[in-house]
Structures are given as structure tokens and as C-alpha cells.
C-alpha positions as CSV (number, residue, x, y, z in Angstrom):
1,X,-84.8,-0.6,-55.4
2,X,-84.3,-0.9,-51.5
3,X,-83.7,1.5,-49.1
4,X,-80.1,-0.1,-48.6
5,X,-79.4,0.1,-52.0
6,X,-80.4,3.3,-52.4
7,X,-78.1,4.4,-49.5
8,X,-75.1,2.6,-51.3
9,X,-75.5,4.2,-54.6
10,X,-75.8,7.7,-53.0
11,X,-72.3,7.2,-51.2
12,X,-70.8,5.8,-53.8
13,X,-71.4,7.8,-56.2
14,X,-71.4,11.1,-54.3
15,X,-69.2,10.5,-51.2
16,X,-66.8,8.0,-52.6
17,X,-66.6,10.4,-56.0
18,X,-62.9,12.0,-56.4
19,X,-63.9,14.8,-58.0
20,X,-64.7,17.9,-55.8
21,X,-66.5,19.1,-58.6
22,X,-69.0,16.2,-58.5
23,X,-69.9,16.8,-55.0
24,X,-70.0,20.5,-55.3
25,X,-72.8,20.5,-57.8
26,X,-74.4,17.2,-55.8
27,X,-74.7,19.2,-52.5
28,X,-75.8,22.9,-54.3
29,X,-78.7,21.4,-56.1
30,X,-81.9,22.9,-54.2
31,X,-83.9,20.1,-53.9
32,X,-80.6,17.9,-52.3
33,X,-79.8,20.9,-50.1
34,X,-83.3,21.0,-48.6
35,X,-83.1,17.2,-48.0
36,X,-80.0,17.5,-46.1
37,X,-80.5,20.5,-43.8
38,X,-83.8,18.6,-42.9
39,X,-81.4,15.3,-42.4
40,X,-78.9,17.2,-40.8
41,X,-81.4,18.4,-38.2
42,X,-82.5,15.0,-37.7
43,X,-79.0,13.6,-37.2
44,X,-78.6,16.7,-34.3
45,X,-81.7,15.5,-32.3
46,X,-80.7,12.4,-32.8
47,X,-77.1,12.9,-30.7
48,X,-75.3,12.6,-33.8
49,X,-75.7,8.7,-34.2
50,X,-75.5,7.3,-37.6
51,X,-74.8,9.5,-40.7
52,X,-77.3,12.4,-41.7
53,X,-78.5,10.0,-44.3
54,X,-79.8,7.1,-41.9
55,X,-82.6,9.6,-41.4
56,X,-84.1,10.0,-44.8
57,X,-87.4,8.9,-45.5
58,X,-87.5,6.1,-48.8
59,X,-89.0,8.7,-51.0
60,X,-85.9,11.4,-50.2
61,X,-83.2,8.5,-50.5
62,X,-85.0,8.3,-54.5
63,X,-84.1,11.7,-54.8
64,X,-80.9,12.0,-53.6
65,X,-80.0,8.5,-55.7
66,X,-81.4,10.4,-58.7
67,X,-79.5,13.4,-58.3
68,X,-76.4,10.9,-57.4
69,X,-76.4,9.2,-60.5
70,X,-77.2,12.5,-62.9
71,X,-74.2,14.8,-61.4
72,X,-71.8,11.6,-61.3
73,X,-72.3,11.3,-65.1
74,X,-72.7,15.2,-65.8
75,X,-69.7,17.1,-67.7
76,X,-67.9,19.2,-65.0
77,X,-68.2,22.6,-67.1
78,X,-71.9,22.3,-66.1
79,X,-71.0,23.0,-62.4
80,X,-68.3,25.8,-63.4
81,X,-71.1,27.5,-65.9
82,X,-73.5,27.7,-62.8
83,X,-70.6,28.9,-60.4
84,X,-69.5,31.6,-63.4
85,X,-73.4,32.5,-63.9
86,X,-74.2,32.7,-60.0
87,X,-71.1,34.9,-59.7
88,X,-72.1,37.7,-62.3
89,X,-76.0,37.7,-61.0
């Protein structure tokens, strides 16, 4: 899959998704959070040109696309259970 196809998959499955729980589950994932932190830092250094995803490596995009596909199809209860577990720990 090309760099642009991976970006499109992430945008379609997450950014354009109307369900806020899907977005929250995706962005709270540890790997996604770590990658996004790096991308936001690079985006800031570049003077906010483009979007954060433009600064991802191909490998990072593959991980993000894989996670996007997983969370797109994940039941909402999965994220709700995660929130509940974290709130009582």
C-alpha cells in the first residue's frame, strides 16, 4: 500500500468517523499516542505546515493505519470498558 493510501485510510477510518468513542479509542492507544506526540512535535518545528500526519514515516503510517482499521471495527464497549478500568485503578 502506498504512503498516500495509508494516509487516506487513517483519515477515512478515524478523522472522518462520526463516532467520538472510536476517535477516543484510537488516540488513546499507547502506540498511536507515542507516534502522534512525535508527529505533533515535528509539525510544530515545521511551522505548522501541512498536517501532523504528513510528518509520519512509512512505518509509522503502517502502524497508524493498522490501528485505525482495528478501532474502526471495534465495538464501542471495548473503549467504555477501558475507561472504566482506568478510572478504578
